[in-house]
C-alpha positions in Angstrom: 19.8 -127.6 47.9 16.5 -129.3 49.4 14.3 -129.4 46.7 10.7 -127.8 47.3 7.6 -130.6 46.8 3.8 -130.3 46.9 1.2 -127.8 44.9 -1.2 -125.8 46.8 -4.1 -123.6 46.6 -4.9 -120.0 47.6 -6.8 -116.8 47.5 -5.4 -113.5 46.7 -7.1 -110.9 48.3 -8.1 -106.8 46.7 -5.5 -105.8 48.0 -3.1 -108.5 45.3 -2.2 -110.2 49.1 -1.6 -114.0 49.1 -0.5 -116.3 52.8 2.1 -118.5 52.3 0.6 -121.7 52.9 2.2 -123.3 56.4 2.8 -126.4 54.7 5.7 -124.1 52.0 6.7 -121.7 54.4 8.3 -124.9 56.6 10.3 -125.5 53.2 11.5 -122.0 53.3 13.1 -122.3 56.4 15.2 -118.5 55.7 12.1 -117.2 54.2 11.6 -114.7 56.9 15.2 -113.5 57.2 15.7 -113.7 53.5 12.7 -112.6 51.9 11.7 -114.1 48.5 11.7 -112.8 44.9 8.9 -113.3 42.7 9.2 -112.2 39.0 7.5 -113.2 35.8 7.4 -117.2 34.4 8.2 -118.4 31.0 3.9 -118.9 31.0 1.9 -116.4 31.5 2.8 -117.1 35.0 5.2 -115.7 37.8 8.1 -117.4 39.9 9.0 -117.3 43.2 12.5 -117.5 44.8 14.2 -118.1 47.5 16.4 -114.8 47.5 19.7 -117.6 47.9 18.2 -119.0 44.7 17.7 -115.9 42.7 21.5 -114.5 43.9 22.2 -118.1 42.3 20.7 -117.3 39.2 21.7 -113.2 39.1 25.2 -114.6 38.8 24.8 -116.9 36.0 23.3 -113.7 34.3 26.7 -112.0 35.6 28.9 -114.6 33.6 27.1 -113.8 30.1 28.9 -112.2 27.6 27.3 -108.4 27.9 29.2 -108.0 24.5 26.4 -109.2 22.7 22.5 -108.2 22.2 20.7 -111.6 23.0 22.6 -111.8 26.8 21.7 -108.3 27.0 18.1 -108.6 26.1 17.4 -111.7 27.3 19.1 -110.3 30.9 16.6 -107.4 30.8 13.6 -108.8 29.8 14.3 -111.7 32.3 14.8 -109.5 35.4 12.5 -106.3 34.1 9.7 -106.7 36.5 11.6 -109.0 40.2 10.1 -108.0 43.4 11.6 -108.5 46.5 8.7 -109.9 49.0 8.9 -110.4 52.5 6.0 -111.9 54.7 3.8 -109.5 56.6 3.1 -110.5 60.2 0.3 -112.6 59.2 2.8 -114.8 56.7 1.1 -112.9 53.8 3.2 -111.6 50.8 2.3 -108.8 48.7 2.3 -109.6 44.8 3.1 -105.9 42.5 -0.1 -104.8 40.7 2.1 -105.2 37.9 2.9 -108.8 37.7 -0.2 -109.8 38.4 -1.6 -108.1 34.8 1.2 -110.5 33.5 -0.3 -113.5 35.0 -3.7 -112.6 34.6 -3.9 -113.5 38.0 -7.6 -113.8 39.9 -8.6 -114.3 42.5 -7.7 -118.2 43.0 -4.2 -119.8 42.4 -2.3 -123.1 42.2 1.3 -122.5 43.8 3.2 -125.7 42.6 6.8 -126.0 43.3 8.7 -127.0 40.9 12.4 -128.2 42.1 13.8 -124.8 43.7 11.3 -122.3 43.0 7.8 -122.3 43.1 5.3 -121.2 39.9 2.7 -118.9 40.6 -0.2 -119.4 38.4 -3.8 -118.8 38.4 -6.0 -121.5 38.4 -8.1 -121.4 35.2 -4.0 -121.3 33.1 -2.5 -124.1 35.8 -5.3 -126.4 35.1 -5.4 -126.0 31.4 -1.5 -126.3 31.1 -2.1 -129.9 33.0 -4.6 -130.9 31.3 -2.9 -129.9 28.1 -0.5 -133.2 28.0 -2.8 -136.4 27.9 -1.2 -138.9 29.9 0.4 -140.8 27.0 2.0 -137.9 25.4 3.1 -137.2 29.3 4.7 -140.9 28.8 6.6 -140.0 25.7 7.7 -137.2 27.0 9.0 -138.7 30.2 11.3 -141.2 27.8 12.6 -138.8 26.0 13.2 -136.1 28.6 14.1 -139.0 30.9 15.0 -142.6 29.2 19.0 -141.1 28.5 20.0 -141.2 32.1 21.4 -142.9 33.6 20.5 -143.2 37.3 22.9 -146.0 38.6 20.6 -148.7 38.7 20.5 -151.9 36.9 18.4 -155.1 37.1 19.6 -156.9 40.4 21.0 -160.0 39.6 
């Protein structure tokens, strides 16, 4: 799996269409054949997955015990609203109105690559999210999250 990189500002037209930036499209070689899937994110944003990545997640969800209420509720909530996106001839995708309303999107968007998925934010909410943690707090968070990883390195002696 190649991880996606980059942050892209783009516009949403009045019909709810968004042009997939060329630099991002180059990272998605199978997008025109396989399509994408968009769904609700956890922070009032949207998340776009490649079809392969979405199928991998569905495979993980299918292994959950459906006799447990919490599992059923999570799967139901997580998959509700998931919609296939197909690129048109102009390289645009139509984002569903119900998902745009959920994420409180206006015409200015930010596409932020996050490992194997693309987060879609209203520009205003993205700036709020990114500014909500100071550089010092980010440094502390990095230590908490990444501090115990063994990266296989060490001092060269």
